[in-house]
DOZAVEX-533973 format. One line per 4 residues: number of its first residue (from 0); for each residue y, z, x of N, C-alpha, C. Coordinates in steps of 0.1 Angstrom, whole numbers, plus 2048, in hexadecimal, padded with zeros to 3 digits. Each point is the difference from the previous one (the first is absolute). Example, Ala and Ser with C-alpha at 12.3 -4.5 7.8 and 13.67 -1.06 7.14 Angstrom:
% DOZAVEX-533973
0) 7C7:84E:884:80C:800:7F7:80C:800:809; 80B:7F9:7FC:80B:800:809:80B:808:7F8 .
This chain:
% DOZAVEX-533973
0) CF7:9F0:6DB:809:80C:7FE:808:802:80E; 7F7:802:808:806:803:80E:7F6:7F9:80B; 803:802:80C:7F6:7FD:80A:7F4:80B:801; 7F6:7FE:806:7F8:80D:801:803:809:806 .
4) 808:800:80A:807:80A:808:808:809:7F8; 807:7F9:7F9:80C:808:7F8:7F7:807:7F3; 7F4:7FB:7FC:7FC:807:7F5:7F7:80A:807; 7F9:802:80D:7FC:809:805:80A:80B:803 .
8) 80B:7FC:805:80D:80A:800:803:808:7F4; 801:7F7:7F3:803:805:7F6:7F6:80B:7FD; 7F2:7FD:800:7F6:80B:7FC:801:80B:809; 802:7FF:80D:800:80D:808:80C:807:7FD .
12) 80B:7FB:800:80B:809:7FA:801:808:7F5; 7F8:7F9:7F3:7FE:807:7F4:7F8:80B:7FF; 7F0:7FC:808:7F6:809:802:806:80C:80C; 809:7FD:807:805:80B:809:80A:80B:7F8 .
16) 807:7FB:7F5:806:807:7F7:7F6:80A:7F8; 7F7:7FA:7FD:7F6:804:7F5:7F9:80E:809; 7FF:7FB:80C:7F6:80D:809:80A:80C:803; 80C:7FD:7FC:80A:80C:803:800:808:7F4 .
20) 7FB:7FB:7F5:800:807:7F3:7F2:807:7FA; 801:809:7F8:7F3:804:7FA:7FD:7F9:7F5; 7F4:802:7FB:7FB:7F8:7F5:809:802:7F1; 807:80E:7FE:807:802:7F6:810:7F8:800 .
24) 803:801:80C:80D:7F7:801:7FF:7F2:800; 7F3:7FB:805:7FC:7F0:7FF:7FF:7FD:7F0; 7FC:80A:7F8:7FC:7FC:7F3:80B:801:7F7; 80C:806:805:80B:800:7F8:80D:7F9:806 .
28) 7FB:7F8:809:80E:7FD:80B:806:7F1:7F9; 7FC:7FD:7F4:806:7F5:7FB:80E:805:7F9; 800:80B:7FB:80C:807:7F9:802:80E:806; 7F8:806:805:800:80C:807:800:80C:7F8 .
32) 7FC:7FD:7F2:7FE:80C:7F6:7F3:7FC:7F6; 7F9:7F9:803:7F6:7FA:7F6:804:7FA:7F5; 80B:7FA:7FE:806:7FC:7F2:7FC:7F1:7FF; 7F8:7FA:80B:7FC:7F2:7FD:7F1:800:807 .
36) 7FB:7F4:801:7F2:7FD:806:800:801:80F; 7F8:805:807:7FF:7FF:80F:804:7F4:804; 802:7FD:80C:801:7F7:808:7F4:7F5:800; 801:7F5:804:7F6:7F4:7FB:7F7:804:80A .
40) 801:805:80D:7F4:804:80B:7F7:80A:7FC; 804:808:7F4:7F8:80B:7FF:7FB:800:7F0; 803:7F6:7F7:7FA:7FF:7F4:7F2:7FD:7FC; 7FA:7FE:80E:7F2:7FC:7FE:7F7:80A:806 .
44) 804:80A:800:7F8:809:80A:7F6:808:7F6; 7F5:804:807:7F5:805:7F8:800:811:804; 7F9:806:7F8:7FE:80E:803:7F6:804:80A; 803:805:80C:7F6:805:80C:7FC:80B:7FC .
48) 806:80A:7F6:7FE:80F:803:7F2:807:7FD; 7FA:7F9:7FD:7EF:801:7FC:7F9:7FC:809; 804:7FA:80C:7F7:7FA:80C:7FE:80A:809; 7F4:805:804:7FF:807:808:808:7FB:80F .
52) 805:80B:808:805:7F9:80C:80F:7FF:7FB; 805:800:7F5:80F:7FF:7FB:808:80B:807; 80C:7F9:806:80B:809:80A:80D:7FC:7F5; 805:80A:7FA:80F:7FA:7FA:809:7FC:80A .
56) 800:806:80A:80D:7FC:80C:7FE:7F1:802; 7F4:7FC:800:7FD:7F2:804:801:7F6:7F5; 803:805:7F4:802:7F7:7F4:80F:7FD:7FC; 802:7F2:805:810:800:7FB:800:7F8:7F5 .
60) 7F5:800:7F8:7FE:7F8:7F0:803:7F0:803; 7FB:7FB:80C:801:7F1:801:7F1:7FE:7FE; 7FD:7F3:801:7F4:7FA:7FC:7FF:7F9:7F4; 7F1:7F8:7FE:801:7F9:7F1:7F0:803:7FD .
64) 7F9:808:805:7F1:801:7FD:7FA:80E:809; 7F4:800:7FF:7F8:80C:808:7F6:7F9:808; 802:7F9:809:7F7:7F9:808:7F5:806:806; 802:80E:805:7F8:80A:807:7F7:803:7F5 .
68) 7FF:800:7F5:7F6:805:7F4:7F7:7F5:800; 802:7F3:802:7F9:7F7:7FF:7F8:7F9:80D; 804:807:80A:7FF:7F8:80F:7F1:803:803; 7F7:809:7F9:7F5:802:807:7FD:805:80E .
72) 809:80A:802:802:806:810:7F5:80A:7FF; 7F6:800:80B:7F9:808:803:800:80B:80C; 7FA:80A:800:801:808:80D:800:7FC:80F; 808:801:809:800:7FA:80B:806:7F1:802 .
76) 805:7FA:7F5:807:7F4:801:80D:800:809; 806:7F3:805:80B:800:804:807:7F6:7F6; 80D:808:7FB:808:7F9:7F5:80D:7FC:806; 806:7F4:7FC:80B:7FD:802:80A:800:7F3 .
80) 80C:806:800:808:7FF:7F4:80C:7F7:803; 802:7F5:7FB:80B:7F8:801:80D:804:7FB; 80B:804:804:80D:804:7F9:7FB:80E:7FD; 7FF:808:80B:7FD:80F:7FC:807:808:7FB .
84) 80F:7FC:802:809:80A:7FA:800:80D:806; 802:807:7F9:800:811:802:7F2:809:802; 7F5:7F3:7FF:7F2:804:802:7F8:804:7F2; 805:7FC:7F6:7F9:807:7F3:7F0:7FA:7FF .
88) 801:7F2:804:7F1:7F9:7FF:7FA:803:80B; 804:803:80A:7F8:805:80D:7F9:80D:7FF; 806:809:7F7:7FB:80D:801:7F6:7FF:7F5; 800:7F8:7F6:7F6:7FF:7F7:7F6:7FB:806 .
92) 801:7F6:80B:7F5:7F9:804:7F9:809:80B; 80A:80A:806:7F8:809:808:7F7:809:7F9; 803:804:7F5:7F9:809:7F9:7EF:7F9:7FD; 801:7F1:7FE:7F2:7FB:800:7FA:7FE:80D .
96) 807:7FC:80B:7FB:7FE:80C:7FA:80D:806; 807:80C:7FD:7FB:80E:808:807:7FE:80C; 7FA:80D:806:805:800:80D:7FB:7F7:80D; 7F3:7FB:7FB:7F9:7F6:808:806:7F1:802 .
100) 80B:7FF:7F5:803:7F4:7FE:80D:7FE:807; 80A:7F5:7FE:80E:7FC:805:807:7F9:7F6; 80C:805:801:809:7F7:7F5:80C:7FB:80B; 804:7F4:7FB:80C:7FA:80A:80B:7F9:7F5 .
104) 809:808:801:80B:7FA:7F7:80B:7FA:808; 806:7F2:7FA:806:7F9:808:80D:7FC:7F7; 80C:803:804:80B:800:7F7:80C:7F7:808; 807:7F7:7FC:80B:7FB:805:80D:805:804 .
108) 802:80C:7F7:80A:807:802:800:80E:809; 807:7FF:807:800:80F:80A:802:80D:7FB; 80B:800:7F4:801:80C:7F8:7F3:805:7F9; 7F9:7F7:7FB:7F2:802:7F9:7F7:805:80A .
112) 7FF:7FA:80A:7F6:803:80A:804:80F:807; 80B:805:7FC:805:80D:808:7FC:809:7F5; 803:7FB:7F3:7FD:80C:7F7:7ED:802:7FC; 7FC:7F6:803:7F1:7FF:7FE:7F9:808:80B .
116) 805:800:80D:7FB:807:80A:802:811:7FD; 80E:801:7FB:802:80E:800:7F9:806:7F4; 7FD:7F7:7F6:7F4:803:7F4:7F4:804:808; 7FA:7F8:80A:7F1:800:803:801:80E:80C .
120) 80B:800:807:801:80F:805:7FE:80B:7F8; 807:7FF:7F6:800:80E:7F7:7F3:803:7FB; 7FA:7F5:7FE:7F0:800:7F9:7F6:801:80B; 804:800:80C:7F7:801:80B:7F5:7F6:800 .
124) 803:7F5:7FD:7F7:7F5:801:7FF:7F8:80F; 7F8:802:805:800:7FA:80D:7F8:7F1:801; 7F9:7FD:7F4:7FB:7F2:801:80A:7F6:7F6; 80B:802:7FC:809:7F9:7FA:80A:7FD:80A .
128) 804:7F2:802:806:7FE:80A:80C:7F5:7FA; 80B:800:804:80B:7F5:7F8:807:7F9:80A; 7FF:7F2:800:804:7F7:80C:80C:7F9:7F8; 80A:7FE:806:80B:7F9:7FC:7FD:7F0:805 .
132) 801:7F5:7F5:7FD:7F5:803:803:7F6:7F5; 7FB:7F1:802:803:7F6:7F4:7F2:7FD:7FD; 7FD:800:7F4:7F2:7FF:7FB:7FC:7F0:801; 80C:7F8:802:7FB:7F1:805:7FA:7FD:80E .
136) 801:80E:809:7FE:800:80C:7FB:810:804; 7F8:803:7FC:7FC:80E:7FD:7FC:807:80E; 806:80B:804:7FD:806:80D:7F0:806:801; 7F9:7F6:7FE:7F1:806:7FD:7F6:7F5:806 .
140) 7F7:804:808:7F5:7F7:808:7FA:7F8:7F4; 7F7:7F8:802:7F7:7F6:7F8:7F4:80B:7FC; 7FB:7FD:7F6:7F3:808:7FB:7FF:80F:7FE; 80B:805:7FE:801:80E:802:7FD:806:7F1 .
144) 805:7FD:7F4:7FF:807:7F5:7F5:7FD:7F9; 7FA:809:7F8:7F7:802:7F5:806:7FC:7F4; 80C:803:7FD:808:7FF:7F4:80E:7FE:802; 805:7F8:7FB:80F:7FC:7FD:805:803:7F2 .
148) 80A:80A:801:808:802:7F4:810:7FE:7FE; 804:7FC:7F6:80D:7FF:802:805:7FF:7F0; 80D:807:7FE:805:803:7F3:80C:7F8:7FD; 802:7F5:7FA:80D:7FA:7FE:808:7FB:80A .
152) 7FB:7F9:809:808:800:80F:800:7F1:801; 7F4:7F8:7FD:7FF:7F2:806:80A:7F8:7F9; 805:804:7F5:80C:7F7:7F7:80B:801:809; 803:80C:808:80B:800:807:800:7F9:80D .
156) 7F6:7FA:803:7FB:7FB:80C:806:7EE:7FF; 807:7FA:807:803:7F1:7FE:7F3:7F7:800; 7F9:805:80D:7F3:7F7:804:7F7:808:7FC; 7FA:7FC:7F5:7F5:80A:7F7:7F0:7F8:807 .
160) 7FF:7F4:804:7F7:7FA:807:7FD:807:80A; 80A:802:809:7FF:808:80C:7FD:80C:7FF; 802:807:7F6:7FA:80E:7FF:7F2:7FF:7FE; 7FC:7F7:7F6:7F2:800:7FE:7F7:7FC:80B .
164) 806:7F7:808:7FA:7FE:80D:7FE:80A:80A; 80A:809:7FF:7FF:80B:809:7F9:80D:7FA; 7FE:800:7F2:7F5:808:7FB:7F1:7FD:802; 7FE:7F3:800:7F4:7FA:804:7FC:802:80E .
168) 80A:803:80A:7FE:800:80E:7FB:810:804; 809:808:7F8:7FF:80E:803:7F2:804:7FC; 7FD:7FC:7F4:7F3:805:7FA:7F3:7FC:806; 7F7:80A:802:7F2:7FD:808:7F8:7F8:7F6 .
172) 7FA:7F8:804:7F7:7F5:7FA:7F5:80A:7F3; 803:7FE:7F7:7F8:807:7F4:80A:80B:7FA; 80E:7FE:806:807:80C:7FB:809:7F7:7F5; 809:80A:7F5:805:7FB:7F7:80F:806:7FC .
176) 806:7FA:7F7:80F:806:7FD:7FF:801:7F1; 80C:80A:7FC:802:803:7F4:80E:801:7FD; 807:7F6:7FB:810:801:802:803:7FE:7F3; 80D:807:7FC:808:802:7F3:80D:7F4:805 .
180) 801:7FA:7F7:80E:7F6:804:805:7FC:7F2; 80A:7F7:7FF:808:7FC:7F4:7FE:7F3:800; 7FC:7F9:7F7:7FF:7F0:7FE:807:7FE:7F4; 802:7F0:7FF:807:7FC:7F4:7F8:7F5:7F9 .
184) 800:7FE:7F3:7FB:7F6:7F9:80E:7F8:7F9; 802:7F4:804:80F:7FA:7FB:80A:802:809; 80F:7FC:7FB:80A:801:80B:809:809:7FC; 804:808:809:80A:80A:7FD:80E:7F7:800 .
188) 808:805:7F9:80F:7FC:800:809:800:80E; 806:7F4:800:803:7FE:80E:80B:80E:805; 807:802:7F7:80B:80F:804:7F5:80D:804; 7F3:7FF:7FB:7F7:80C:805:7FB:7FB:80F .
192) 7FB:7F4:801:7FB:7FB:80C:809:801:80C; 80B:800:7FF:80A:800:809:806:80B:803; 7FE:80C:7F9:806:80D:800:7F9:809:80C; 807:804:808:7FC:806:80C:7F7:80E:7FC .
196) 809:807:7F5:7F8:80C:7FC:7F3:7FE:7FA; 7FF:7F3:7F8:7F4:7FD:7F9:7F4:7FD:80A; 804:7FD:80D:7F6:7FD:80B:7FC:80B:805; 809:808:803:7FD:810:806:7F8:806:7F5 .
200) 802:7FD:7F4:7F8:807:7F5:7F3:7FB:7FF; 7FD:7F7:808:7F0:7FB:7FD:800:7F4:7F5; 80B:7FB:7FA:7FD:7F7:7F4:803:7F1:806; 80B:7FD:807:802:7F2:801:7FB:7FB:80D .
204) 7F9:80A:809:7F6:7FA:80C:7F4:7FF:7F9; 7FD:802:7F4:7F1:7FE:7FB:7FD:7F1:7FE; 7F3:7FC:804:7FD:7F2:7FD:7F6:800:7F5; 7FC:7F3:7FC:7F7:7FF:7F4:7F3:805:804 .
208) 7FC:805:7F4:7F2:807:802:7F6:7F9:806; 7FF:7F2:7FB:7F6:7F7:804:800:7FA:80E; 80D:800:805:803:7FE:811:7FD:80C:806; 801:80A:7F9:7FD:80F:80A:7F0:7FE:801 .
212) 7FA:7FF:7F6:7F0:801:802:7FC:7F3:806; 805:7F4:802:7FC:7F5:806:803:802:811; 80C:806:802:801:806:810:7F5:808:805; 7FC:808:7F7:7F5:80B:805:7F5:7F7:805 .
216) 7FD:7F8:7F5:7F2:7F8:801:802:7F6:80A; 808:7F9:805:805:7F6:809:7FF:806:80E; 803:80E:801:7FE:806:80D:7F3:807:802; 7F6:7FC:7FA:7F4:804:802:7F8:80A:7F9 .
220) 808:806:7F7:7FA:80E:7F9:7F6:7FB:7F6; 7F7:809:7FE:7F7:800:7F3:7FF:809:7F8; 7F9:7FE:7F6:7FD:80C:7F4:80F:802:7F9; 808:7F7:800:810:804:7FE:7FE:806:7F0 .
224) 803:80C:7FA:800:807:7F6:80D:806:7FB; 807:7FB:7F6:80A:80A:7FB:7FB:80D:7F8; 803:80A:807:7FA:80F:7FC:808:805:7F6; 810:7FD:7FE:805:807:7F7:80D:7F5:7FD .
228) 804:801:7F4:80E:7F5:7FF:806:808:7F2; 80F:7FF:804:807:807:7F6:80C:7F9:7FF; 807:7FF:7F4:80D:7F8:7FE:80B:808:802; 80B:7FA:809:80A:806:805:80D:7FC:7F5 .
232) 806:80A:7FB:80B:7FE:7F7:80C:806:807; 80C:7F7:801:80B:805:807:809:800:7F5; 805:80E:800:807:805:7F6:80D:7F8:7FF; 80A:800:7F4:809:7F7:7FD:80C:805:808 .
236) 801:80D:803:80A:804:805:802:7FE:80F; 7F4:7F9:808:800:7FC:80C:801:7EF:7FF; 7FC:7FA:7F6:7FF:7F2:7FD:811:7FD:7FF; 806:809:7F9:80E:7FE:7FD:808:7FD:80A .
240) 7FC:805:80F:808:7FF:808:801:7F0:806; 7F5:7F8:7FC:7FF:7F2:805:801:7F7:7F1; 7FE:805:7F6:7FE:7F6:7F5:809:805:7F5; 804:7F7:7F7:809:802:7F3:7F4:805:7F4 .
244) 806:806:7F6:7F8:805:7F5:7F5:7F2:7FB; 808:7F4:7FD:7F9:7F5:7FF:7F3:7FC:808; 806:800:80D:7F5:7FF:80B:7F4:80A:801; 803:80B:7FC:7F7:80C:800:7F5:7FC:7F5 .
248) 807:7FE:7F5:7F9:7FB:7F5:7F6:7F4:800; 803:7F6:808:7FA:7F5:802:7F5:803:80B; 805:807:80A:7F3:804:809:7F8:808:7F9; 802:809:7F9:7F4:808:7F9:7FA:7F7:7F8 .
252) 804:7F6:7F9:7FA:7F7:7F8:7F8:7F6:806; 803:7FD:80F:7F9:7F8:806:7F0:801:804; 7FD:7F7:808:7F1:804:807:7FF:806:80C; 80B:804:808:7FC:803:80B:7FC:810:801 .
256) 7F8:804:805:7F8:80D:802:804:804:80E; 801:80F:803:800:806:80C:7F7:808:7FF; 7F7:7FF:80A:7F1:80A:7FF:800:806:80D; 7FA:80D:800:7FA:809:80C:7F0:7FC:7FF .
260) 7FB:7FA:80C:7F3:800:800:7F9:807:80C; 7F5:806:800:7F9:806:80C:7F5:7F6:803; 801:7F8:80B:7F4:7F8:803:7F6:807:80C; 7F5:7FB:7FE:7F5:805:807:7FB:7F2:809 .
264) 7FE:7FF:80C:7F9:7F5:805:7FB:804:80F; 7F7:7F9:804:7F6:804:80C:800:7F3:80B; 802:807:80D:800:7F8:80A:7ED:7FC:803; 7FE:7F6:7FF:7F1:7FC:804:7FA:806:80B .
268) 7F3:806:7FF:7FA:807:80C:7FF:7F8:80B; 7FE:7F3:7FE:7FD:7F6:80A:80E:7FA:805; 80B:805:7FC:80D:7FA:803:804:801:80F; 808:7F4:803:806:804:80C:80D:807:802 .
272) 807:803:80B:80A:809:7FE:80B:7FA:7F7; 801:7F5:800:80F:7FB:7F9:7FA:7F4:7F3; 80B:800:7F6:7FA:7F8:7F8:7FF:7F1:804; 7FB:7F8:7F6:7FB:7F3:803:80D:7F5:805 .
276) 7FE:7FC:80A:80B:7F6:803:808:807:80A; 801:80C:804:80B:805:808:7FC:804:811; 7F1:7FC:7FF:7FD:801:80D:7FD:7F2:808 .
């Protein structure tokens, strides 16, 4: 589609726009009056409102799963959230870690970091910290985290292998991650693959499910488990921006599947600081 740097700039611009809107505006932004489906970046979101620690100011209607619900976070844990946004998953995680733990949220977009910090200050959470940075090069030292979580973010990153290596690096030996993300089975139509909005919307940047799981295993993780899987259906009024009626019908009848999966994996307790082959 573009170079890696152009893709990153596209993502930063799109999510800067989202950060300046509230959830209601985001959910109606495709036509401004609720007359059609939401934009592709929030058709996948799950309902957080029943989870302890939920804060509506931090919920922008993004994400594709509930990784914190499956992350096995304990009191006193250090948790890192990749692509923290306005702080939604961080505040849920903080409910689990308690005051003796710590949550570090990392986000690429300055506007998101600012919004998340304001939310943390309002809540008077002194053990939730937000750092601006690239999750391919996390602003975190090695062997820091007990748990890493992330919600629909790795698909936005060109170098997914680099991110998984970084997750391995920042986790303590014996630590684990629970990550929700979008994966594919089968090929997307070229017009969708090449669309900037579909990349920012977490679709065209997704990779094959088997490749995704193999990347995790190759980088040294063990006990890899799919904790949850759901099918993602893109509404016709969004697809019609890229495909004709006949192409939409062919896409629906084909074998391509788009899925949200929540994956759990552990860094071995006897692991070195980095994945196999990187030292």
